[in-house]
C-alpha positions as CSV (number, residue, x, y, z in Angstrom):
1,A,5.8,-7.2,27.2
2,D,8.6,-6.8,29.7
3,M,9.2,-9.8,31.9
4,V,9.1,-9.4,35.6
5,I,12.5,-10.5,36.9
6,K,12.3,-12.1,40.3
7,N,15.8,-13.4,40.8
8,N,19.2,-13.8,39.4
9,A,18.4,-17.1,37.7
10,N,15.7,-15.4,35.7
11,I,18.2,-12.6,34.7
12,E,20.7,-15.2,33.5
13,Q,18.0,-16.9,31.5
14,V,16.9,-13.7,29.9
15,K,20.5,-12.7,29.2
16,A,21.1,-16.1,27.6
17,K,18.0,-15.8,25.5
18,L,18.9,-12.3,24.4
19,A,22.5,-13.4,23.5
20,Q,21.0,-16.3,21.4
21,D,18.6,-13.8,19.7
22,I,21.5,-11.4,19.0
23,E,23.5,-14.2,17.4
24,K,20.5,-15.1,15.2
25,E,20.1,-11.4,14.1
26,K,23.9,-11.2,13.4
27,A,23.7,-14.3,11.2
28,E,20.7,-12.9,9.3
29,I,22.5,-9.6,8.8
30,A,25.6,-11.4,7.5
31,R,23.4,-13.4,5.1
32,G,21.6,-10.3,3.9
33,K,24.8,-8.4,3.4
34,N,26.4,-11.3,1.5
35,M,23.4,-11.4,-0.8
36,L,23.3,-7.7,-1.4
37,N,27.1,-7.5,-1.9
38,N,26.9,-10.2,-4.5
39,P,26.9,-8.4,-7.9
40,N,25.3,-11.5,-9.5
41,F,22.3,-11.3,-7.2
42,V,21.9,-7.6,-7.4
43,S,22.1,-7.5,-11.2
44,K,20.0,-10.6,-11.9
45,A,17.3,-10.5,-9.2
46,P,14.1,-8.6,-9.8
47,A,14.2,-5.1,-8.2
48,E,11.4,-6.1,-5.8
49,K,13.5,-9.0,-4.5
50,V,16.5,-6.7,-3.9
51,K,14.3,-4.2,-2.2
52,L,12.8,-6.9,0.0
53,E,16.3,-8.1,1.0
54,Q,17.3,-4.5,1.8
55,D,14.2,-4.1,4.0
56,K,14.8,-7.4,5.7
57,L,18.4,-6.3,6.4
58,K,17.3,-3.0,7.9
59,Q,14.7,-4.8,10.1
60,H,17.4,-7.3,11.3
61,E,19.7,-4.4,12.1
62,D,17.0,-2.6,14.0
63,N,16.2,-5.8,15.9
64,L,19.8,-6.3,16.7
65,K,20.1,-2.8,18.1
66,S,17.0,-3.3,20.2
67,L,18.3,-6.6,21.6
68,V,21.7,-5.2,22.4
69,D,20.1,-2.3,24.2
70,K,17.9,-4.7,26.3
71,L,20.9,-6.8,27.2
72,E,22.9,-3.7,28.3
73,K,20.0,-2.5,30.5
74,I,19.7,-5.9,32.1
75,S,23.4,-6.2,32.6
76,K,23.6,-2.9,34.5
77,N,21.1,-4.0,37.1
């Protein structure tokens, strides 16, 4: 659902929201990487939990890429 951008104020709001979402995704990615890079977690956690964290990390990385792409497109206009 793309938003219809009517004026620069809207563009700035959208950019601010995207920047906020990008920071959230970066924080989640950092959290996930810290967990998955922790030998104690990886060796002690059930395999399903490790897999779940890997999947979540991949999803956050995909979300981040998508958000960055959107921000770049908006910034070019």
